[in-house]
GULUMLO-639602 format. One record per atom (N, C-alpha, C): residue number from 1; residue in one letter; x, y, z. Coordinates in Angstrom, 1 decimal. Layout:
N
> NUM:a:X:Y:Z
...
***
This chain:
103
> 1:m:0.8:-1.2:-0.1
> 1:m:0.0:0.0:0.1
> 1:m:0.8:1.2:0.0
> 2:f:1.9:1.1:0.7
> 2:f:2.9:2.3:0.7
> 2:f:3.4:2.8:-0.6
> 3:k:3.7:1.7:-1.3
> 3:k:4.3:1.8:-2.8
> 3:k:3.3:2.6:-3.7
> 4:d:2.0:2.3:-3.6
> 4:d:1.0:3.0:-4.3
> 4:d:0.9:4.3:-3.8
> 5:a:0.8:4.6:-2.4
> 5:a:0.7:5.9:-2.0
> 5:a:2.1:6.7:-2.5
> 6:l:3.2:6.2:-2.5
> 6:l:4.5:6.9:-3.0
> 6:l:4.3:7.1:-4.4
> 7:r:3.6:6.3:-5.2
> 7:r:3.6:6.6:-6.6
> 7:r:2.6:7.5:-6.9
> 8:t:1.6:7.6:-6.1
> 8:t:0.6:8.6:-6.4
> 8:t:1.2:10.0:-5.9
> 9:f:2.0:10.1:-4.9
> 9:f:2.5:11.3:-4.4
> 9:f:3.4:11.8:-5.3
> 10:r:4.4:11.0:-6.1
> 10:r:5.3:11.2:-7.1
> 10:r:4.8:11.8:-8.3
> 11:f:3.6:11.2:-8.7
> 11:f:2.8:11.7:-9.8
> 11:f:2.1:13.1:-9.5
> 12:m:1.6:13.2:-8.4
> 12:m:1.1:14.4:-8.0
> 12:m:2.1:15.5:-7.9
> 13:g:3.3:15.4:-7.4
> 13:g:4.3:16.3:-7.4
> 13:g:4.9:16.6:-8.8
> 14:l:4.8:15.8:-9.8
> 14:l:5.1:15.9:-11.2
> 14:l:4.0:16.9:-11.7
> 15:l:2.8:16.5:-11.5
> 15:l:1.8:17.6:-12.0
> 15:l:1.7:18.8:-11.5
> 16:e:1.9:19.0:-10.0
> 16:e:2.1:20.3:-9.5
> 16:e:3.3:21.2:-10.0
> 17:g:4.4:20.3:-10.1
> 17:g:5.6:21.0:-10.8
> 17:g:5.4:21.4:-12.1
> 18:s:4.8:20.6:-12.9
> 18:s:4.4:21.0:-14.3
> 18:s:3.6:22.4:-14.3
> 19:s:2.5:22.5:-13.5
> 19:s:1.8:23.6:-13.6
> 19:s:2.5:24.7:-13.1
> 20:l:3.3:24.7:-12.2
> 20:l:4.2:25.8:-11.8
> 20:l:5.0:26.2:-13.0
> 21:l:5.5:25.2:-13.8
> 21:l:6.5:25.8:-14.9
> 21:l:5.6:26.3:-15.9
> 22:i:4.4:25.9:-16.3
> 22:i:3.5:26.4:-17.1
> 22:i:3.1:27.8:-16.7
> 23:l:2.7:28.0:-15.4
> 23:l:2.3:29.3:-14.9
> 23:l:3.4:30.4:-15.0
> 24:l:4.7:29.8:-14.6
> 24:l:5.8:30.8:-14.7
> 24:l:6.3:31.2:-16.0
> 25:f:6.6:30.0:-16.9
> 25:f:7.2:30.3:-18.3
> 25:f:6.4:30.5:-19.4
> 26:i:4.9:30.2:-19.2
> 26:i:4.2:30.5:-20.2
> 26:i:3.2:31.5:-20.0
> 27:a:2.4:31.3:-18.9
> 27:a:1.3:32.1:-18.7
> 27:a:1.7:33.6:-18.2
> 28:m:2.6:33.6:-17.4
> 28:m:3.1:35.0:-16.9
> 28:m:3.6:35.7:-18.0
> 29:p:4.5:35.2:-18.9
> 29:p:5.0:35.9:-20.0
> 29:p:4.0:36.4:-21.0
> 30:l:3.0:35.6:-21.3
> 30:l:1.8:35.9:-21.9
> 30:l:1.1:37.2:-21.5
> 31:k:1.1:37.1:-20.0
> 31:k:0.3:38.3:-19.4
> 31:k:1.0:39.6:-19.5
> 32:y:2.3:39.6:-19.1
> 32:y:3.1:40.8:-19.1
> 32:y:3.8:41.2:-20.4
> 33:l:4.2:40.2:-21.2
> 33:l:4.9:40.7:-22.6
> 33:l:3.8:40.8:-23.6
> 34:f:2.8:40.1:-23.8
> 34:f:1.7:40.2:-24.8
> 34:f:0.4:40.5:-24.4
> 35:d:0.2:41.1:-23.1
> 35:d:-0.9:41.6:-22.6
> 35:d:-2.1:40.8:-22.8
> 36:f:-1.9:39.5:-22.4
> 36:f:-2.9:38.5:-22.4
> 36:f:-3.0:37.7:-21.0
> 37:p:-3.9:38.7:-20.1
> 37:p:-4.1:38.1:-18.8
> 37:p:-4.8:36.9:-18.6
> 38:e:-5.6:36.5:-19.5
> 38:e:-6.5:35.2:-19.6
> 38:e:-5.7:34.1:-19.4
> 39:a:-4.4:34.1:-19.7
> 39:a:-3.6:32.8:-19.5
> 39:a:-3.4:32.6:-18.0
> 40:v:-3.1:33.6:-17.4
> 40:v:-2.9:33.5:-15.9
> 40:v:-4.3:33.1:-15.3
> 41:s:-5.2:33.8:-15.7
> 41:s:-6.5:33.5:-15.1
> 41:s:-7.1:31.9:-15.4
> 42:m:-6.6:31.4:-16.3
> 42:m:-7.0:30.1:-16.6
> 42:m:-6.1:29.0:-15.8
> 43:i:-4.8:29.3:-16.0
> 43:i:-3.7:28.3:-15.4
> 43:i:-3.6:28.6:-13.9
> 44:g:-3.9:29.7:-13.4
> 44:g:-3.7:30.1:-12.0
> 44:g:-4.4:29.1:-11.1
> 45:p:-5.7:29.2:-11.4
> 45:p:-6.6:28.3:-10.4
> 45:p:-6.4:26.9:-10.5
> 46:i:-5.8:26.4:-11.8
> 46:i:-5.5:24.9:-11.8
> 46:i:-4.4:24.8:-10.9
> 47:h:-3.3:25.4:-11.1
> 47:h:-2.1:25.3:-10.3
> 47:h:-2.4:25.6:-8.8
> 48:g:-3.2:26.4:-8.3
> 48:g:-3.6:26.5:-7.1
> 48:g:-4.3:25.2:-6.5
> 49:a:-5.1:24.6:-7.3
> 49:a:-5.9:23.4:-6.9
> 49:a:-4.9:22.3:-6.7
> 50:l:-3.9:22.1:-7.7
> 50:l:-2.9:21.1:-7.7
> 50:l:-2.0:21.3:-6.5
> 51:f:-1.7:22.4:-6.3
> 51:f:-0.8:22.8:-5.2
> 51:f:-1.5:22.4:-3.7
> 52:s:-2.8:22.7:-3.6
> 52:s:-3.5:22.4:-2.5
> 52:s:-3.6:20.8:-2.3
> 53:l:-3.9:20.3:-3.3
> 53:l:-3.7:18.6:-3.2
> 53:l:-2.5:18.1:-2.8
> 54:y:-1.4:18.7:-3.4
> 54:y:0.0:18.2:-3.0
> 54:y:0.4:18.5:-1.7
> 55:i:0.0:19.6:-1.1
> 55:i:0.2:19.9:0.2
> 55:i:-0.6:18.9:1.1
> 56:l:-1.9:18.6:0.8
> 56:l:-2.6:17.6:1.6
> 56:l:-2.1:16.2:1.5
> 57:l:-1.6:15.9:0.3
> 57:l:-1.0:14.5:0.1
> 57:l:0.4:14.5:0.9
> 58:t:1.2:15.6:1.0
> 58:t:2.3:15.7:1.8
> 58:t:2.0:15.3:3.3
> 59:i:1.0:16.0:3.9
> 59:i:0.5:15.7:5.0
> 59:i:0.0:14.4:5.4
> 60:y:-0.7:13.8:4.4
> 60:y:-1.0:12.4:4.4
> 60:y:0.0:11.5:4.6
> 61:m:1.1:11.7:3.8
> 61:m:2.3:10.8:3.8
> 61:m:3.2:11.0:5.0
> 62:t:3.1:12.1:5.6
> 62:t:3.8:12.5:6.9
> 62:t:3.3:11.7:7.9
> 63:f:1.9:11.7:8.1
> 63:f:1.4:11.2:9.3
> 63:f:0.8:9.8:9.1
> 64:v:0.3:9.3:8.0
> 64:v:-0.1:8.0:7.8
> 64:v:0.8:6.9:7.7
> 65:f:2.0:7.4:6.8
> 65:f:2.9:6.4:6.6
> 65:f:4.3:6.8:7.3
> 66:k:4.1:7.7:8.2
> 66:k:5.3:8.1:9.2
> 66:k:6.5:8.4:8.2
> 67:w:6.3:9.1:7.3
> 67:w:7.2:9.5:6.4
> 67:w:8.4:10.4:7.2
> 68:p:9.7:10.3:6.7
> 68:p:10.6:11.0:7.5
> 68:p:10.3:12.6:7.3
> 69:f:10.5:13.3:8.4
> 69:f:10.3:14.7:8.4
> 69:f:11.1:15.5:7.5
> 70:r:12.3:15.1:7.2
> 70:r:13.1:15.8:6.2
> 70:r:12.4:15.6:4.7
> 71:f:11.8:14.5:4.6
> 71:f:11.1:14.5:3.3
> 71:f:9.8:15.4:3.2
> 72:s:9.1:15.7:4.3
> 72:s:8.0:16.4:4.4
> 72:s:8.6:17.9:4.1
> 73:v:9.4:18.3:4.9
> 73:v:10.0:19.7:4.7
> 73:v:10.5:19.8:3.2
> 74:g:11.3:18.8:2.7
> 74:g:11.8:19.1:1.2
> 74:g:10.6:19.1:0.3
> 75:a:9.7:18.3:0.5
> 75:a:8.5:18.4:-0.4
> 75:a:7.8:19.6:-0.4
> 76:v:7.6:20.4:0.8
> 76:v:6.9:21.7:0.7
> 76:v:7.8:22.6:0.2
> 77:i:9.1:22.6:0.5
> 77:i:10.1:23.6:0.0
> 77:i:10.1:23.5:-1.8
> 78:s:10.2:22.3:-2.1
> 78:s:10.3:22.0:-3.6
> 78:s:8.9:22.4:-4.3
> 79:a:8.0:22.6:-3.7
> 79:a:6.8:23.0:-4.2
> 79:a:6.8:24.5:-4.7
> 80:f:7.7:25.2:-4.0
> 80:f:7.8:26.6:-4.3
> 80:f:8.9:27.0:-5.3
> 81:l:9.7:26.1:-5.7
> 81:l:10.9:26.1:-6.5
> 81:l:10.7:25.5:-8.0
> 82:p:10.9:26.4:-8.9
> 82:p:10.9:25.9:-10.3
> 82:p:11.8:24.6:-10.4
> 83:f:11.2:23.5:-10.9
> 83:f:11.9:22.4:-11.2
> 83:f:12.3:21.5:-9.8
> 84:g:11.7:22.2:-8.7
> 84:g:12.0:21.6:-7.4
> 84:g:11.3:20.2:-7.3
> 85:n:10.2:19.9:-7.8
> 85:n:9.5:18.7:-7.7
> 85:n:10.1:17.5:-8.5
> 86:f:10.6:18.0:-9.6
> 86:f:11.5:17.1:-10.6
> 86:f:12.6:16.5:-9.7
> 87:v:13.4:17.4:-9.0
> 87:v:14.5:16.9:-8.2
> 87:v:13.9:16.0:-7.1
> 88:l:13.0:16.4:-6.4
> 88:l:12.5:15.6:-5.3
> 88:l:12.1:14.4:-5.8
> 89:d:11.3:14.2:-6.9
> 89:d:10.9:13.1:-7.5
> 89:d:12.0:12.0:-7.8
> 90:k:13.2:12.5:-8.3
> 90:k:14.5:11.7:-8.5
> 90:k:15.0:11.2:-7.1
> 91:r:15.0:12.1:-6.2
> 91:r:15.4:11.6:-4.8
> 91:r:14.4:10.6:-4.3
> 92:l:13.2:10.8:-4.4
> 92:l:12.3:9.8:-3.8
> 92:l:12.5:8.4:-4.5
> 93:e:12.8:8.5:-5.8
> 93:e:13.0:7.4:-6.6
> 93:e:14.3:6.5:-6.1
> 94:q:15.2:7.4:-5.8
> 94:q:16.5:6.6:-5.2
> 94:q:16.2:6.2:-3.9
> 95:w:15.4:6.8:-3.0
> 95:w:15.2:6.4:-1.8
> 95:w:14.2:5.2:-1.7
> 96:q:13.3:5.1:-2.7
> 96:q:12.4:3.9:-2.8
> 96:q:13.4:2.6:-3.3
> 97:q:14.2:2.9:-4.2
> 97:q:15.1:1.8:-4.7
> 97:q:15.9:1.3:-3.4
> 98:y:16.5:2.2:-2.6
> 98:y:17.3:2.0:-1.5
> 98:y:16.6:1.1:-0.5
> 99:k:15.3:1.5:-0.2
> 99:k:14.4:0.8:0.7
> 99:k:14.0:-0.7:0.2
> 100:a:13.9:-0.7:-1.1
> 100:a:13.6:-2.0:-1.6
> 100:a:14.8:-3.0:-1.6
> 101:s:15.9:-2.3:-1.8
> 101:s:17.2:-3.3:-1.7
> 101:s:17.5:-3.7:-0.2
> 102:a:17.3:-2.9:0.6
> 102:a:17.4:-3.1:2.1
> 102:a:16.5:-4.0:2.6
> 103:a:15.4:-4.1:2.1
> 103:a:14.3:-5.1:2.7
> 103:a:14.6:-6.6:2.2
***
């Protein structure tokens, strides 16, 4: 069950990270360089919903699966950094492989 939850968390992180990149590198330039504020109006709420779900899933992983606190802090910090979720996903993949080989 933990593997499925971790897979879901990693997928959600990639979705949230992708929405942040779309917001920062596509919607914001469209708004400020080409005077097209509708791009942010469309992408912004989608990113906000994905971010909220990501934070809830981080809390779930922390308390239900007794996830290490450093992963929880790293997960929250990575949500604010462009490409942060992609780096976190790679580290979680390495951690999952380590846990599987140790068991």
